[in-house]
C-alpha positions as CSV (number, residue, x, y, z in Angstrom):
1,X,23.7,7.0,5.2
2,X,21.3,4.9,7.1
3,X,18.0,5.9,8.7
4,X,18.1,8.3,11.6
5,X,21.4,9.8,10.5
6,X,23.5,6.8,11.2
7,X,25.8,4.9,8.8
8,X,25.5,1.8,10.9
9,X,22.8,-0.7,9.9
10,X,22.6,-4.0,11.8
11,X,22.2,-7.3,10.0
12,X,18.6,-8.3,9.1
13,X,18.7,-11.3,11.4
14,X,19.8,-9.1,14.3
15,X,17.1,-6.5,14.0
16,X,14.4,-9.2,13.5
17,X,15.7,-10.9,16.7
18,X,15.6,-7.6,18.7
19,X,12.0,-6.8,17.5
20,X,10.8,-10.3,18.1
21,X,12.2,-10.1,21.7
22,X,10.4,-6.7,22.2
23,X,6.9,-7.7,20.9
24,X,5.8,-10.3,23.6
25,X,6.2,-7.6,26.2
26,X,4.2,-5.1,24.1
27,X,1.2,-7.1,22.9
28,X,-0.8,-10.2,23.9
29,X,-1.9,-10.6,20.2
30,X,-0.3,-12.6,17.5
31,X,2.6,-10.9,15.6
32,X,5.0,-11.5,12.7
33,X,7.9,-9.5,11.1
34,X,9.3,-9.3,7.7
35,X,11.2,-6.9,5.4
36,X,9.5,-4.8,2.8
37,X,10.7,-2.0,0.5
38,X,9.4,1.3,-0.8
39,X,10.8,4.2,-2.7
40,X,12.9,5.2,0.3
41,X,14.5,2.0,1.5
42,X,14.1,-1.5,2.9
43,X,12.4,-1.5,6.2
44,X,11.1,-3.9,8.8
45,X,7.3,-4.4,9.2
46,X,6.0,-5.6,12.5
47,X,2.5,-7.0,11.9
48,X,0.4,-7.0,15.0
49,X,-3.2,-8.5,15.0
50,X,-6.0,-6.4,16.4
51,X,-8.0,-7.8,19.3
52,X,-11.1,-9.9,18.6
53,X,-13.2,-6.8,18.9
54,X,-10.9,-5.1,16.3
55,X,-9.1,-2.7,18.7
56,X,-5.5,-1.8,17.9
57,X,-3.8,-2.6,21.1
58,X,-0.2,-2.4,21.9
59,X,1.1,-1.7,25.5
60,X,4.1,0.3,24.3
61,X,4.9,1.4,20.8
62,X,7.9,0.0,19.0
63,X,10.6,2.4,18.1
64,X,10.3,3.9,14.6
65,X,13.9,3.2,13.9
66,X,16.5,0.9,15.5
67,X,20.1,0.1,14.6
68,X,19.7,2.0,11.3
69,X,16.5,0.3,10.2
70,X,13.1,2.0,9.8
71,X,10.4,0.1,11.7
72,X,6.7,0.2,10.8
73,X,4.0,-1.2,13.1
74,X,1.1,-2.5,11.0
75,X,-2.1,-3.5,12.7
76,X,-4.0,-6.2,10.8
77,X,-7.4,-7.9,11.4
78,X,-7.6,-10.7,14.0
79,X,-6.7,-14.0,12.3
80,X,-4.9,-12.3,9.4
81,X,-1.4,-13.6,10.2
82,X,-2.5,-17.2,9.9
83,X,-4.8,-16.8,7.0
84,X,-2.3,-14.9,4.9
85,X,0.5,-17.3,5.8
86,X,2.6,-14.8,7.7
87,X,3.5,-17.4,10.3
88,X,5.0,-19.7,7.6
89,X,8.6,-20.1,6.5
90,X,10.1,-16.9,5.2
91,X,8.3,-14.9,7.9
92,X,9.4,-14.6,11.4
């Protein structure tokens, strides 16, 4: 059974597309998404850069689950996404 009591789990490409459409309305900072796994399951991580003065800012939180996927919002230091290569191929 999937997350949030559902058997349905959308395709990875579908959930990435949905989250990437949501993020521009929720933050003015740089963001990236990718899948990670832990002891529980595979989940989607939405990386959002903090502002230049290191504030965690998001206008509206992302859902914690969507279409059967767990979603984690991870705030990272300003500039982290480019420095760590999260904006390269393999990352969305």
